[in-house]
VEXGUBA-427682 format. One record per residue: residue in one letter; residue number from 0; x, y, z of N, C-alpha, C, O, CB in turn. Coordinates in nm, 4 decimals. Last residue first. Glycine has a CB too. Layout:
<recs>
<"A", NUM, <X, Y, Z>, <X, Y, Z>, <X, Y, Z>, <X, Y, Z>, <X, Y, Z>>;
...
</recs>
This chain:
<recs>
<"X", 139, <12.2191, 14.2197, 0.5291>, <12.3153, 14.1515, 0.4161>, <12.4050, 14.1308, 0.3925>, <12.4291, 14.0729, 0.2865>, <12.3258, 14.1698, 0.3408>>;
<"X", 138, <12.2018, 14.2573, 0.8244>, <12.1368, 14.1637, 0.7438>, <12.2258, 14.0992, 0.6365>, <12.2830, 13.9902, 0.6350>, <12.0236, 14.2278, 0.6831>>;
<"X", 137, <12.3516, 14.4579, 0.8806>, <12.3953, 14.3675, 0.9471>, <12.3277, 14.2232, 0.8909>, <12.3770, 14.1113, 0.9045>, <12.3712, 14.4061, 1.0875>>;
<"X", 136, <12.2177, 14.6758, 0.7344>, <12.4073, 14.6329, 0.7065>, <12.4508, 14.5135, 0.7498>, <12.5473, 14.4540, 0.7018>, <12.5217, 14.7280, 0.7883>>;
<"X", 135, <12.0028, 14.7151, 0.8101>, <12.0064, 14.6625, 0.7216>, <12.1622, 14.6421, 0.6926>, <12.1926, 14.5688, 0.5985>, <11.9258, 14.7233, 0.6397>>;
<"X", 134, <12.0605, 14.8260, 1.1127>, <11.9914, 14.6548, 1.0628>, <12.0314, 14.6260, 0.9258>, <12.0927, 14.5209, 0.9072>, <11.8021, 14.6401, 1.0570>>;
<"X", 133, <12.4231, 14.9269, 1.0687>, <12.2512, 14.9768, 1.0936>, <12.1864, 14.8133, 1.0492>, <12.2375, 14.7220, 0.9843>, <12.1777, 15.1474, 0.9491>>;
<"X", 132, <12.6949, 14.9227, 1.2511>, <12.6249, 14.9119, 1.1218>, <12.4823, 14.9342, 1.1787>, <12.4429, 14.9526, 1.2939>, <12.6490, 14.7631, 1.0355>>;
<"X", 131, <12.8144, 15.2131, 1.4628>, <12.7479, 15.1003, 1.5030>, <12.6963, 15.1013, 1.3178>, <12.6689, 15.2030, 1.2542>, <12.6165, 15.1195, 1.6602>>;
<"X", 130, <12.8974, 15.4968, 1.4839>, <12.9825, 15.3728, 1.4527>, <12.9317, 15.2150, 1.4589>, <13.0067, 15.1174, 1.4592>, <13.0914, 15.3816, 1.5465>>;
<"X", 129, <12.6722, 15.6611, 1.5849>, <12.7485, 15.6914, 1.4351>, <12.8441, 15.5928, 1.3975>, <12.8809, 15.5945, 1.2800>, <12.8327, 15.8286, 1.4310>>;
<"X", 128, <12.5991, 15.5134, 1.8104>, <12.5395, 15.4867, 1.6915>, <12.5774, 15.5466, 1.5551>, <12.5376, 15.5077, 1.4453>, <12.4225, 15.5129, 1.7126>>;
<"X", 127, <12.7675, 15.5866, 2.0220>, <12.7625, 15.4346, 1.9272>, <12.7093, 15.4322, 1.8451>, <12.7449, 15.3470, 1.7637>, <12.7170, 15.3227, 1.9647>>;
<"X", 126, <12.9479, 15.7850, 2.1442>, <12.8531, 15.8028, 2.0453>, <12.7927, 15.6706, 1.9506>, <12.7804, 15.6706, 1.8281>, <12.9179, 15.9020, 1.9611>>;
<"X", 125, <13.0084, 15.9322, 2.4348>, <13.0072, 15.7979, 2.3654>, <12.8842, 15.7986, 2.2407>, <12.7624, 15.8106, 2.2540>, <12.9752, 15.6723, 2.4898>>;
<"X", 124, <13.1501, 16.1940, 2.5246>, <13.0215, 16.1612, 2.4776>, <13.0696, 16.0528, 2.4155>, <13.1680, 16.0642, 2.3424>, <12.9403, 16.2609, 2.3940>>;
<"X", 123, <13.3134, 16.3627, 2.8153>, <13.3419, 16.2952, 2.7082>, <13.1958, 16.1815, 2.6587>, <13.1463, 16.1033, 2.7399>, <13.4885, 16.2190, 2.7504>>;
<"X", 122, <13.4376, 16.5813, 3.0226>, <13.3395, 16.5352, 2.9363>, <13.3567, 16.4275, 2.8320>, <13.4562, 16.4451, 2.7617>, <13.3007, 16.6356, 2.8773>>;
<"X", 121, <13.6457, 16.6295, 3.2887>, <13.6769, 16.5985, 3.1291>, <13.5272, 16.5554, 3.1074>, <13.4915, 16.4775, 3.1958>, <13.8118, 16.4611, 3.0850>>;
<"X", 120, <13.5840, 16.7442, 3.5458>, <13.6706, 16.8220, 3.4508>, <13.7391, 16.7994, 3.3046>, <13.8173, 16.8643, 3.2350>, <13.7615, 16.8427, 3.5184>>;
<"X", 119, <13.3211, 16.7654, 3.7245>, <13.4127, 16.7356, 3.6068>, <13.4325, 16.7925, 3.5490>, <13.3679, 16.8793, 3.4903>, <13.4049, 16.6706, 3.5375>>;
<"X", 118, <13.1543, 16.7406, 4.0409>, <13.2376, 16.8430, 3.9340>, <13.3716, 16.7803, 3.8688>, <13.4799, 16.7535, 3.9208>, <13.2905, 16.9870, 4.0190>>;
<"X", 117, <12.8884, 16.6212, 4.1230>, <13.0147, 16.5783, 4.0815>, <13.0747, 16.7199, 3.9924>, <13.0250, 16.7750, 3.8942>, <12.9976, 16.4265, 3.9868>>;
<"X", 116, <12.7695, 16.6633, 4.4417>, <12.7364, 16.7241, 4.2654>, <12.8712, 16.6794, 4.2606>, <12.9543, 16.6877, 4.3510>, <12.6923, 16.9222, 4.2071>>;
<"X", 115, <12.7464, 16.6413, 4.7301>, <12.6402, 16.5729, 4.6439>, <12.6700, 16.5733, 4.4760>, <12.6090, 16.5014, 4.3968>, <12.4967, 16.6527, 4.6741>>;
<"X", 114, <12.9129, 16.7819, 4.8627>, <12.7830, 16.8274, 4.8571>, <12.6605, 16.7196, 4.8121>, <12.5410, 16.7132, 4.8410>, <12.7910, 16.9417, 4.7641>>;
<"X", 113, <13.1466, 16.6644, 4.8333>, <13.0890, 16.6441, 4.9969>, <12.9609, 16.6917, 4.9550>, <12.8723, 16.6359, 5.0198>, <13.1659, 16.7431, 5.1436>>;
<"X", 112, <13.2196, 16.5816, 4.4929>, <13.2339, 16.6701, 4.6158>, <13.1490, 16.5951, 4.7093>, <13.0907, 16.4900, 4.6824>, <13.1861, 16.8295, 4.5976>>;
<"X", 111, <13.4079, 16.3359, 4.3047>, <13.2419, 16.3748, 4.3644>, <13.2564, 16.4361, 4.4934>, <13.2951, 16.3739, 4.5924>, <13.1317, 16.2339, 4.3911>>;
<"X", 110, <13.5594, 16.5193, 4.0525>, <13.5494, 16.4809, 4.1755>, <13.3890, 16.5094, 4.2147>, <13.3039, 16.5962, 4.1957>, <13.6597, 16.5564, 4.2616>>;
<"X", 109, <13.6416, 16.3530, 3.7038>, <13.6707, 16.4654, 3.8173>, <13.6434, 16.4346, 3.9503>, <13.6918, 16.3285, 3.9898>, <13.5945, 16.5865, 3.7973>>;
<"X", 108, <13.5481, 16.2608, 3.3959>, <13.6330, 16.2550, 3.4990>, <13.6177, 16.3963, 3.5929>, <13.5899, 16.5104, 3.5561>, <13.7775, 16.2310, 3.4375>>;
<"X", 107, <13.2704, 16.0859, 3.2623>, <13.2965, 16.1985, 3.3392>, <13.4201, 16.1661, 3.4127>, <13.4223, 16.0669, 3.4856>, <13.1817, 16.2357, 3.4291>>;
<"X", 106, <13.1248, 15.9735, 2.9553>, <13.2010, 15.9532, 3.0687>, <13.2918, 16.0629, 3.1154>, <13.3707, 16.1232, 3.0428>, <13.2733, 15.8431, 3.0484>>;
<"X", 105, <12.7414, 15.9150, 2.8591>, <12.8733, 15.9909, 2.8586>, <12.9994, 15.9439, 3.0117>, <12.9709, 15.9011, 3.1236>, <12.8124, 16.1776, 2.8675>>;
<"X", 104, <12.5262, 15.8891, 2.6288>, <12.5715, 15.8247, 2.7670>, <12.7085, 15.8906, 2.7691>, <12.7716, 15.9109, 2.6654>, <12.5770, 15.6428, 2.7757>>;
<"X", 103, <12.2184, 16.1443, 2.6078>, <12.3544, 16.0653, 2.5638>, <12.4464, 15.9681, 2.6592>, <12.4261, 15.9831, 2.7796>, <12.4507, 16.1721, 2.5220>>;
<"X", 102, <12.0075, 16.3026, 2.5973>, <12.0221, 16.1618, 2.6318>, <12.1254, 16.0947, 2.6262>, <12.1189, 15.9727, 2.6418>, <11.9565, 16.0969, 2.5755>>;
<"X", 101, <12.0866, 16.5771, 2.5532>, <12.0082, 16.5764, 2.6503>, <11.9797, 16.3792, 2.7123>, <11.9461, 16.3409, 2.8244>, <11.8679, 16.6703, 2.5820>>;
<"X", 100, <12.3745, 16.5778, 2.3926>, <12.2923, 16.6241, 2.4157>, <12.2293, 16.5393, 2.5458>, <12.2912, 16.4618, 2.6188>, <12.2332, 16.6423, 2.3008>>;
<"X", 99, <12.7280, 16.6150, 2.2665>, <12.6744, 16.6026, 2.3856>, <12.5026, 16.6557, 2.3189>, <12.4904, 16.7398, 2.2298>, <12.7689, 16.7069, 2.5185>>;
<"X", 98, <12.8932, 16.6285, 2.0394>, <12.8077, 16.5600, 2.0172>, <12.7536, 16.5027, 2.1860>, <12.7428, 16.3847, 2.2194>, <12.8633, 16.4610, 1.9064>>;
<"X", 97, <13.0730, 16.8717, 2.1266>, <12.9589, 16.8538, 2.0179>, <12.8837, 16.7906, 2.0062>, <12.7780, 16.8376, 1.9641>, <12.9734, 16.8380, 1.9284>>;
<"X", 96, <13.1616, 16.9002, 2.4530>, <13.1634, 16.8363, 2.3080>, <13.0155, 16.8165, 2.2484>, <12.9069, 16.7745, 2.2884>, <13.2390, 16.6850, 2.3131>>;
<"X", 95, <13.1742, 17.2018, 2.5820>, <13.1043, 17.0424, 2.5934>, <13.1442, 16.9950, 2.4828>, <13.1647, 17.0824, 2.3986>, <12.9371, 17.0198, 2.6033>>;
<"X", 94, <13.3989, 17.3982, 2.7493>, <13.3765, 17.3183, 2.6215>, <13.2795, 17.2279, 2.6172>, <13.3260, 17.1317, 2.6784>, <13.4815, 17.2502, 2.5846>>;
<"X", 93, <13.3725, 17.4787, 3.0743>, <13.4260, 17.4162, 3.0056>, <13.3496, 17.4144, 2.8594>, <13.2279, 17.4317, 2.8652>, <13.4453, 17.3056, 3.0739>>;
<"X", 92, <13.2782, 17.3066, 3.3697>, <13.3174, 17.4516, 3.3459>, <13.4026, 17.4987, 3.2128>, <13.5063, 17.5597, 3.2391>, <13.3995, 17.4898, 3.4656>>;
<"X", 91, <13.0113, 17.1286, 3.4957>, <13.1359, 17.0963, 3.3973>, <13.1329, 17.2607, 3.3735>, <13.0318, 17.3299, 3.3616>, <13.1094, 16.9702, 3.2354>>;
<"X", 90, <12.8480, 16.9464, 3.7350>, <12.8687, 17.0760, 3.7223>, <13.0265, 17.0635, 3.6092>, <13.1276, 17.0013, 3.6420>, <12.8815, 17.1545, 3.8969>>;
<"X", 89, <12.5883, 16.6951, 3.7746>, <12.7203, 16.7308, 3.7349>, <12.7298, 16.8961, 3.7015>, <12.6369, 16.9600, 3.6520>, <12.7590, 16.6382, 3.6052>>;
<"X", 88, <12.3800, 16.5037, 4.0641>, <12.4251, 16.6352, 3.9614>, <12.5679, 16.6461, 3.9047>, <12.6625, 16.6111, 3.9753>, <12.4106, 16.7746, 4.0403>>;
<"X", 87, <12.3030, 16.1609, 4.0263>, <12.3782, 16.2977, 4.0707>, <12.3623, 16.3961, 4.0039>, <12.3311, 16.3886, 3.8850>, <12.5082, 16.2970, 4.0762>>;
<"X", 86, <12.1170, 15.8926, 4.0405>, <12.1487, 15.9754, 3.9904>, <12.2182, 16.0556, 4.0944>, <12.2070, 16.0374, 4.2156>, <12.0555, 16.0186, 3.9244>>;
<"X", 85, <11.9502, 15.5532, 4.0656>, <12.0580, 15.6206, 4.1195>, <12.1399, 15.7420, 4.0144>, <12.2128, 15.7028, 3.9233>, <12.1544, 15.5016, 4.1628>>;
<"X", 84, <11.7437, 15.4581, 3.9262>, <11.7445, 15.5178, 4.0426>, <11.8277, 15.6143, 4.1151>, <11.8019, 15.7095, 4.1888>, <11.7403, 15.4433, 4.0980>>;
<"X", 83, <11.8247, 15.2810, 3.7359>, <11.7686, 15.4200, 3.6791>, <11.7439, 15.5015, 3.8259>, <11.7243, 15.6226, 3.8154>, <11.6043, 15.3987, 3.5740>>;
<"X", 82, <12.0774, 15.0961, 3.7074>, <11.9841, 15.1186, 3.8165>, <11.9339, 15.3088, 3.7821>, <11.9935, 15.4147, 3.8016>, <12.0836, 15.0791, 3.9939>>;
<"X", 81, <12.2109, 15.0996, 3.4148>, <12.1145, 14.9738, 3.4798>, <12.0203, 15.0164, 3.5602>, <11.9012, 15.0009, 3.5330>, <12.1857, 14.8700, 3.5663>>;
<"X", 80, <12.3402, 15.3491, 3.4210>, <12.2993, 15.2707, 3.3002>, <12.1859, 15.2180, 3.3450>, <12.0752, 15.2683, 3.3262>, <12.3949, 15.1642, 3.2465>>;
<"X", 79, <12.2840, 15.6021, 3.6627>, <12.3446, 15.4939, 3.6084>, <12.2945, 15.4209, 3.4738>, <12.1855, 15.4604, 3.4326>, <12.3444, 15.4087, 3.7078>>;
<"X", 78, <12.2531, 15.9778, 3.5580>, <12.2163, 15.8493, 3.6068>, <12.3228, 15.6844, 3.5970>, <12.4221, 15.6748, 3.5249>, <12.0836, 15.8374, 3.5248>>;
<"X", 77, <12.3320, 16.2754, 3.5766>, <12.3560, 16.1419, 3.5030>, <12.3578, 16.0184, 3.5906>, <12.4425, 15.9766, 3.6695>, <12.4898, 16.1459, 3.4298>>;
<"X", 76, <12.2189, 16.6177, 3.5427>, <12.1910, 16.5118, 3.5786>, <12.2929, 16.3573, 3.5249>, <12.3152, 16.3576, 3.4038>, <12.0546, 16.5226, 3.5401>>;
<"X", 75, <12.4121, 16.9082, 3.4744>, <12.3048, 16.8145, 3.4207>, <12.3430, 16.7215, 3.5001>, <12.4593, 16.7117, 3.5395>, <12.2957, 16.7738, 3.2683>>;
<"X", 74, <12.5367, 17.2743, 3.3763>, <12.4622, 17.1688, 3.4686>, <12.4067, 17.0264, 3.4149>, <12.3530, 17.0315, 3.3042>, <12.3402, 17.2392, 3.5224>>;
<"X", 73, <12.7920, 17.4111, 3.2583>, <12.6582, 17.3268, 3.1924>, <12.6536, 17.2410, 3.4017>, <12.7256, 17.1911, 3.4882>, <12.7207, 17.1603, 2.9773>>;
<"X", 72, <12.9546, 17.7029, 3.1627>, <12.9134, 17.6170, 3.2632>, <12.8201, 17.5460, 3.2565>, <12.7190, 17.6151, 3.2443>, <12.8954, 17.6627, 3.3535>>;
<"X", 71, <12.9800, 17.8932, 2.9404>, <13.0854, 17.7725, 2.9781>, <13.0418, 17.7078, 3.1008>, <13.1343, 17.6391, 3.1442>, <13.2410, 17.8238, 3.0036>>;
<"X", 70, <12.7631, 18.0200, 2.8424>, <12.7542, 17.8952, 2.7952>, <12.8909, 17.8255, 2.8391>, <12.9212, 17.7171, 2.7892>, <12.7263, 17.8973, 2.6417>>;
<"X", 69, <12.6890, 18.2848, 2.9825>, <12.8259, 18.2869, 2.8689>, <12.8542, 18.1515, 2.8454>, <12.9738, 18.1329, 2.8227>, <12.9784, 18.3613, 2.9255>>;
<"X", 68, <12.4443, 18.1469, 3.0939>, <12.4505, 18.2589, 3.0258>, <12.5816, 18.2763, 2.9102>, <12.5714, 18.2795, 2.7876>, <12.4518, 18.3609, 3.1345>>;
<"X", 67, <12.4900, 17.8061, 3.1352>, <12.5176, 17.9540, 3.1942>, <12.4757, 18.0400, 3.0377>, <12.4784, 18.0034, 2.9202>, <12.7202, 17.9807, 3.2623>>;
<"X", 66, <12.2637, 17.5412, 3.0818>, <12.4573, 17.6158, 3.0595>, <12.3446, 17.7652, 3.0927>, <12.2282, 17.8044, 3.0850>, <12.5943, 17.6003, 2.8114>>;
<"X", 65, <12.1291, 17.2045, 3.1822>, <12.0951, 17.4115, 3.1813>, <12.2734, 17.4183, 3.1575>, <12.3661, 17.3453, 3.1928>, <12.0080, 17.5312, 3.4102>>;
<"X", 64, <11.9575, 16.9241, 3.1118>, <12.0877, 16.9833, 3.0985>, <12.0315, 17.1443, 3.0843>, <11.9412, 17.1926, 3.0161>, <12.1846, 16.9148, 2.9571>>;
<"X", 63, <11.7553, 16.7122, 3.1860>, <11.8141, 16.8025, 3.3057>, <11.9172, 16.8906, 3.2726>, <11.9790, 16.9439, 3.3647>, <11.8706, 16.7228, 3.4158>>;
<"X", 62, <11.6325, 16.6012, 3.0075>, <11.5574, 16.7430, 3.0307>, <11.6247, 16.7830, 3.1157>, <11.5919, 16.8941, 3.1574>, <11.4136, 16.7556, 3.0710>>;
<"X", 61, <11.7491, 16.3104, 3.0404>, <11.6638, 16.3575, 2.9628>, <11.5923, 16.4849, 3.0421>, <11.5065, 16.4659, 3.1282>, <11.5747, 16.2437, 2.9194>>;
<"X", 60, <12.0274, 16.2242, 3.2168>, <11.8981, 16.2426, 3.2221>, <11.8243, 16.3073, 3.1404>, <11.8334, 16.4224, 3.1833>, <11.8753, 16.2820, 3.3102>>;
<"X", 59, <12.3088, 16.0768, 3.0354>, <12.2644, 16.2227, 3.0935>, <12.1355, 16.2032, 3.0838>, <12.0919, 16.1684, 2.9741>, <12.3105, 16.3622, 3.0173>>;
<"X", 58, <12.4757, 15.7909, 3.2099>, <12.3823, 15.8319, 3.1177>, <12.2858, 15.9537, 3.1345>, <12.1975, 15.9523, 3.2203>, <12.3120, 15.7284, 3.0996>>;
<"X", 57, <12.8189, 15.6950, 3.2758>, <12.6855, 15.7128, 3.3039>, <12.5574, 15.7407, 3.1615>, <12.5691, 15.7076, 3.0435>, <12.6982, 15.8394, 3.4053>>;
<"X", 56, <13.0984, 15.6499, 3.4322>, <13.0521, 15.6543, 3.3351>, <12.8768, 15.6441, 3.3876>, <12.8283, 15.6030, 3.4930>, <13.1250, 15.5490, 3.2444>>;
<"X", 55, <13.3660, 15.8406, 3.5759>, <13.2018, 15.7858, 3.5751>, <13.1451, 15.7404, 3.4785>, <13.1366, 15.8351, 3.4004>, <13.1085, 15.8713, 3.6015>>;
<"X", 54, <13.6664, 15.8587, 3.7031>, <13.5788, 15.8433, 3.6081>, <13.4287, 15.7847, 3.6256>, <13.4006, 15.6849, 3.6920>, <13.6443, 15.7743, 3.5282>>;
<"X", 53, <13.7971, 16.0519, 3.9800>, <13.7332, 15.9153, 3.9468>, <13.6706, 15.9611, 3.8055>, <13.6298, 16.0760, 3.7882>, <13.6093, 15.8534, 4.0712>>;
<"X", 52, <14.0034, 16.1719, 4.2817>, <13.9455, 16.1561, 4.1352>, <13.9205, 16.0094, 4.0877>, <13.9731, 15.9026, 4.1187>, <14.0470, 16.2212, 4.0305>>;
<"X", 51, <13.9263, 16.1831, 4.6113>, <14.0170, 16.1093, 4.4664>, <13.9501, 16.1557, 4.3679>, <13.8296, 16.1787, 4.3782>, <14.0231, 15.9338, 4.4416>>;
<"X", 50, <13.7704, 16.3170, 4.8131>, <13.8911, 16.3651, 4.7619>, <13.9682, 16.3142, 4.6408>, <14.0532, 16.3793, 4.5799>, <13.9671, 16.3578, 4.8558>>;
<"X", 49, <13.5686, 16.1100, 4.8634>, <13.5248, 16.2385, 4.8433>, <13.6350, 16.3340, 4.7722>, <13.6008, 16.4165, 4.6874>, <13.4823, 16.2909, 4.9772>>;
<"X", 48, <13.6758, 15.9538, 5.0104>, <13.6715, 15.9208, 4.8497>, <13.6052, 16.0070, 4.8037>, <13.5707, 15.9913, 4.6866>, <13.6153, 15.7945, 4.7982>>;
<"X", 47, <13.6133, 15.9838, 5.2829>, <13.7551, 16.0191, 5.2095>, <13.7442, 16.0229, 5.0837>, <13.8134, 16.1094, 5.0302>, <13.8660, 15.9285, 5.2306>>;
<"X", 46, <13.4090, 15.8254, 5.3572>, <13.3560, 15.9360, 5.3043>, <13.4879, 16.0485, 5.2569>, <13.4710, 16.1612, 5.2103>, <13.2503, 15.9934, 5.4195>>;
<"X", 45, <13.3325, 15.5552, 5.2770>, <13.3982, 15.6146, 5.3169>, <13.4313, 15.7468, 5.2315>, <13.4613, 15.7707, 5.1145>, <13.4780, 15.5364, 5.3465>>;
<"X", 44, <13.0484, 15.4408, 5.2020>, <13.1150, 15.3570, 5.3189>, <13.2538, 15.4440, 5.3241>, <13.3201, 15.3839, 5.4087>, <13.1397, 15.1697, 5.2808>>;
<"X", 43, <12.9549, 15.6291, 5.0111>, <12.8882, 15.6322, 5.1897>, <13.0041, 15.5257, 5.2189>, <13.0675, 15.5826, 5.3078>, <12.6764, 15.5595, 5.2360>>;
<"X", 42, <13.1070, 15.6273, 4.8647>, <13.1624, 15.7497, 4.9061>, <13.0512, 15.7513, 5.0664>, <13.0537, 15.8190, 5.1691>, <13.1400, 15.8970, 4.7632>>;
<"X", 41, <13.0595, 15.3558, 4.7133>, <13.2126, 15.3960, 4.7517>, <13.1885, 15.5167, 4.8610>, <13.2603, 15.5024, 4.9600>, <13.3141, 15.4565, 4.6011>>;
<"X", 40, <12.7890, 15.4332, 4.6336>, <12.8257, 15.2986, 4.7572>, <12.9733, 15.3244, 4.8119>, <13.0027, 15.3160, 4.9311>, <12.8282, 15.1136, 4.6765>>;
<"X", 39, <12.8619, 15.6155, 4.4983>, <12.7637, 15.6108, 4.5429>, <12.8260, 15.5434, 4.6758>, <12.8848, 15.5856, 4.7753>, <12.6604, 15.5524, 4.4561>>;
<"X", 38, <12.9971, 15.4555, 4.2640>, <13.0209, 15.5991, 4.3206>, <12.9657, 15.6215, 4.4577>, <13.0530, 15.6520, 4.5390>, <12.9568, 15.7059, 4.2294>>;
<"X", 37, <12.8234, 15.2550, 4.1788>, <12.9430, 15.2117, 4.2470>, <13.0036, 15.3187, 4.3549>, <13.0422, 15.2999, 4.4702>, <13.0480, 15.1804, 4.1374>>;
<"X", 36, <12.6052, 15.3693, 4.0591>, <12.6021, 15.3110, 4.1574>, <12.7314, 15.2459, 4.2443>, <12.7246, 15.1980, 4.3575>, <12.5227, 15.2376, 4.1211>>;
<"X", 35, <12.8033, 15.5324, 3.8335>, <12.7209, 15.5893, 3.9854>, <12.7077, 15.5175, 4.0889>, <12.7594, 15.5465, 4.1968>, <12.5834, 15.6225, 3.9770>>;
<"X", 34, <13.0518, 15.2879, 3.7959>, <12.9333, 15.3426, 3.7458>, <12.8786, 15.4160, 3.8547>, <12.8992, 15.3745, 3.9688>, <12.8394, 15.2427, 3.6917>>;
<"X", 33, <13.4260, 15.4079, 3.7504>, <13.2941, 15.3731, 3.8359>, <13.1700, 15.3966, 3.7723>, <13.1547, 15.4965, 3.7021>, <13.2850, 15.4513, 3.9621>>;
<"X", 32, <13.7485, 15.3887, 3.8043>, <13.6634, 15.3824, 3.6961>, <13.5193, 15.3279, 3.7363>, <13.5034, 15.2070, 3.7525>, <13.7288, 15.2975, 3.5913>>;
<"X", 31, <13.9863, 15.5710, 3.9407>, <13.9204, 15.4733, 3.9596>, <13.7693, 15.4940, 3.8289>, <13.7160, 15.5974, 3.7888>, <13.8926, 15.4733, 4.1350>>;
<"X", 30, <14.3414, 15.6195, 3.8441>, <14.1822, 15.7148, 3.8440>, <14.0812, 15.5719, 3.8418>, <14.0959, 15.4823, 3.7586>, <14.1476, 15.8482, 3.6563>>;
<"X", 29, <14.6756, 15.7097, 3.8437>, <14.5804, 15.6151, 3.8664>, <14.4324, 15.7025, 3.8961>, <14.4180, 15.8119, 3.9508>, <14.6343, 15.5173, 3.9933>>;
<"X", 28, <14.8542, 15.9392, 3.8790>, <14.7488, 15.9045, 3.7268>, <14.6821, 15.8106, 3.7348>, <14.6070, 15.7942, 3.6387>, <14.8100, 15.8714, 3.5919>>;
<"X", 27, <15.0195, 15.8662, 4.0933>, <14.9885, 15.9961, 4.0282>, <14.8534, 16.0134, 3.9348>, <14.7715, 16.1051, 3.9399>, <15.1080, 16.0262, 3.9427>>;
<"X", 26, <15.0836, 15.6061, 4.0382>, <15.0326, 15.6544, 4.1796>, <14.9297, 15.7862, 4.1195>, <14.8073, 15.7931, 4.1085>, <15.1848, 15.7131, 4.3025>>;
<"X", 25, <15.2589, 15.6173, 3.8372>, <15.1321, 15.5372, 3.8201>, <15.0076, 15.5929, 3.9206>, <14.8889, 15.6143, 3.8962>, <15.1687, 15.3748, 3.8554>>;
<"X", 24, <15.4698, 15.7811, 3.9440>, <15.3939, 15.8046, 3.7980>, <15.2812, 15.7400, 3.7733>, <15.1992, 15.7887, 3.6954>, <15.4700, 15.7680, 3.6845>>;
<"X", 23, <15.5617, 15.6741, 4.1466>, <15.4785, 15.7383, 4.1588>, <15.4103, 15.8554, 4.0533>, <15.3417, 15.9567, 4.0667>, <15.5160, 15.7674, 4.2540>>;
<"X", 22, <15.6710, 15.4130, 4.0013>, <15.5671, 15.4029, 4.1123>, <15.4823, 15.5322, 4.1818>, <15.3788, 15.5204, 4.2474>, <15.6417, 15.3401, 4.2211>>;
<"X", 21, <15.8601, 15.4934, 3.8336>, <15.7588, 15.4149, 3.8008>, <15.6798, 15.4236, 3.8900>, <15.5720, 15.4550, 3.8396>, <15.7831, 15.2980, 3.7752>>;
<"X", 20, <16.0707, 15.6608, 4.0385>, <15.9779, 15.7081, 3.9497>, <15.8229, 15.6191, 3.8461>, <15.7199, 15.6734, 3.8061>, <16.0835, 15.7589, 3.8645>>;
<"X", 19, <16.1258, 15.3781, 4.1821>, <16.0242, 15.5095, 4.2296>, <15.9949, 15.5760, 4.1624>, <15.8748, 15.6005, 4.1745>, <16.0523, 15.5961, 4.3099>>;
<"X", 18, <16.2579, 15.2616, 3.9938>, <16.1676, 15.2061, 4.0463>, <16.0670, 15.3072, 4.0875>, <15.9535, 15.3202, 4.0417>, <16.2151, 15.1289, 4.1396>>;
<"X", 17, <16.4658, 15.4286, 3.9465>, <16.3932, 15.4304, 3.7987>, <16.2326, 15.3444, 3.8602>, <16.1247, 15.3537, 3.8016>, <16.5122, 15.3138, 3.6435>>;
<"X", 16, <16.6006, 15.4239, 4.1256>, <16.5510, 15.5655, 4.1346>, <16.4373, 15.5109, 3.9930>, <16.3363, 15.5747, 3.9634>, <16.6982, 15.7224, 4.1066>>;
<"X", 15, <16.6737, 15.1233, 4.1420>, <16.5715, 15.1934, 4.2708>, <16.5364, 15.3838, 4.1946>, <16.4378, 15.4461, 4.2340>, <16.7064, 15.2020, 4.4843>>;
<"X", 14, <16.8625, 15.1309, 3.9509>, <16.6897, 15.0674, 3.9289>, <16.6035, 15.1144, 4.0480>, <16.4827, 15.1378, 4.0430>, <16.6762, 14.8750, 3.9312>>;
<"X", 13, <17.0380, 15.2942, 4.0158>, <16.9325, 15.3156, 3.9039>, <16.8424, 15.2589, 3.8889>, <16.7421, 15.2985, 3.8295>, <16.9601, 15.3087, 3.8024>>;
<"X", 12, <17.1253, 15.1361, 4.2131>, <17.0773, 15.2694, 4.2773>, <17.0135, 15.3044, 4.1550>, <16.9062, 15.3592, 4.1803>, <17.1927, 15.3844, 4.3403>>;
<"X", 11, <17.1860, 14.9226, 4.0926>, <17.1293, 14.9081, 4.2051>, <17.0469, 15.0580, 4.2305>, <16.9285, 15.0731, 4.2608>, <17.2420, 14.8644, 4.3119>>;
<"X", 10, <17.4133, 15.0219, 3.9761>, <17.3193, 14.9653, 3.8988>, <17.2141, 14.9411, 3.9899>, <17.1128, 14.9418, 3.9200>, <17.3638, 14.8491, 3.8271>>;
<"X", 9, <17.6283, 15.1073, 4.1747>, <17.5577, 15.2254, 4.0706>, <17.4219, 15.1477, 3.9928>, <17.3311, 15.2208, 3.9531>, <17.6917, 15.2838, 3.9281>>;
<"X", 8, <17.6633, 14.8634, 4.2449>, <17.6062, 14.9315, 4.3385>, <17.5556, 15.0837, 4.2431>, <17.4503, 15.1448, 4.2613>, <17.7219, 14.9473, 4.4739>>;
<"X", 7, <17.7709, 14.7454, 4.0142>, <17.6626, 14.6723, 4.1069>, <17.5967, 14.7783, 4.2136>, <17.4818, 14.7635, 4.2552>, <17.7395, 14.5418, 4.1969>>;
<"X", 6, <17.9983, 14.9463, 3.9899>, <17.9455, 14.9268, 3.9096>, <17.7920, 14.8332, 3.9619>, <17.6914, 14.8927, 3.9232>, <18.0483, 14.8784, 3.8245>>;
<"X", 5, <18.1580, 14.8469, 4.2652>, <18.0846, 14.9632, 4.2230>, <17.9874, 15.0073, 4.1129>, <17.9035, 15.0943, 4.1361>, <18.1592, 15.0286, 4.2116>>;
<"X", 4, <18.2112, 14.6274, 4.2048>, <18.1409, 14.6319, 4.3038>, <18.0867, 14.7279, 4.3309>, <17.9864, 14.7331, 4.4021>, <18.1850, 14.6028, 4.3833>>;
<"X", 3, <18.3957, 14.6283, 4.0107>, <18.2740, 14.5819, 3.9650>, <18.1562, 14.5866, 4.0726>, <18.0386, 14.5600, 4.0476>, <18.2965, 14.4453, 3.9159>>;
<"X", 2, <18.6138, 14.7737, 4.0888>, <18.5411, 14.8356, 3.9951>, <18.3733, 14.7565, 3.9991>, <18.2650, 14.8146, 3.9921>, <18.6323, 14.8203, 3.8457>>;
<"X", 1, <18.7146, 14.5696, 4.3082>, <18.6547, 14.6877, 4.3387>, <18.5752, 14.7657, 4.2833>, <18.4867, 14.8275, 4.3423>, <18.7158, 14.7461, 4.3586>>;
<"X", 0, <18.8152, 14.3781, 4.0911>, <18.7131, 14.3220, 4.1998>, <18.6150, 14.4689, 4.2729>, <18.4928, 14.4751, 4.2866>, <18.8251, 14.2292, 4.3415>>;
</recs>
């Protein structure tokens, strides 16, 4: 009986440690996925939201892209896909994806700073035209 009791205590201890590790792992990697409109609304409602990491889906504003002379600092504007009135500046300090252009849909991961600039540490481009069927293929 004494052995069974120790086994159960050990089992509960292991389960508690595993649960703790899962909880902290999920909490540390959890990131909000928002549109620019949702991001601006959340920051307006709660200024502490500036400290959280987020993913934002939007479209690069045509004509807004600029890069530094060394080519590793990129500045551009991103607007909401549905509400073109909502946009914000983005700064990205790394190599930009090959498919990035002045009118592409992007997913940014980073932090929306208190000065209104989104500091991205990841920029992904959505390039649907490469993978979608052409109208001719859909018709026939």
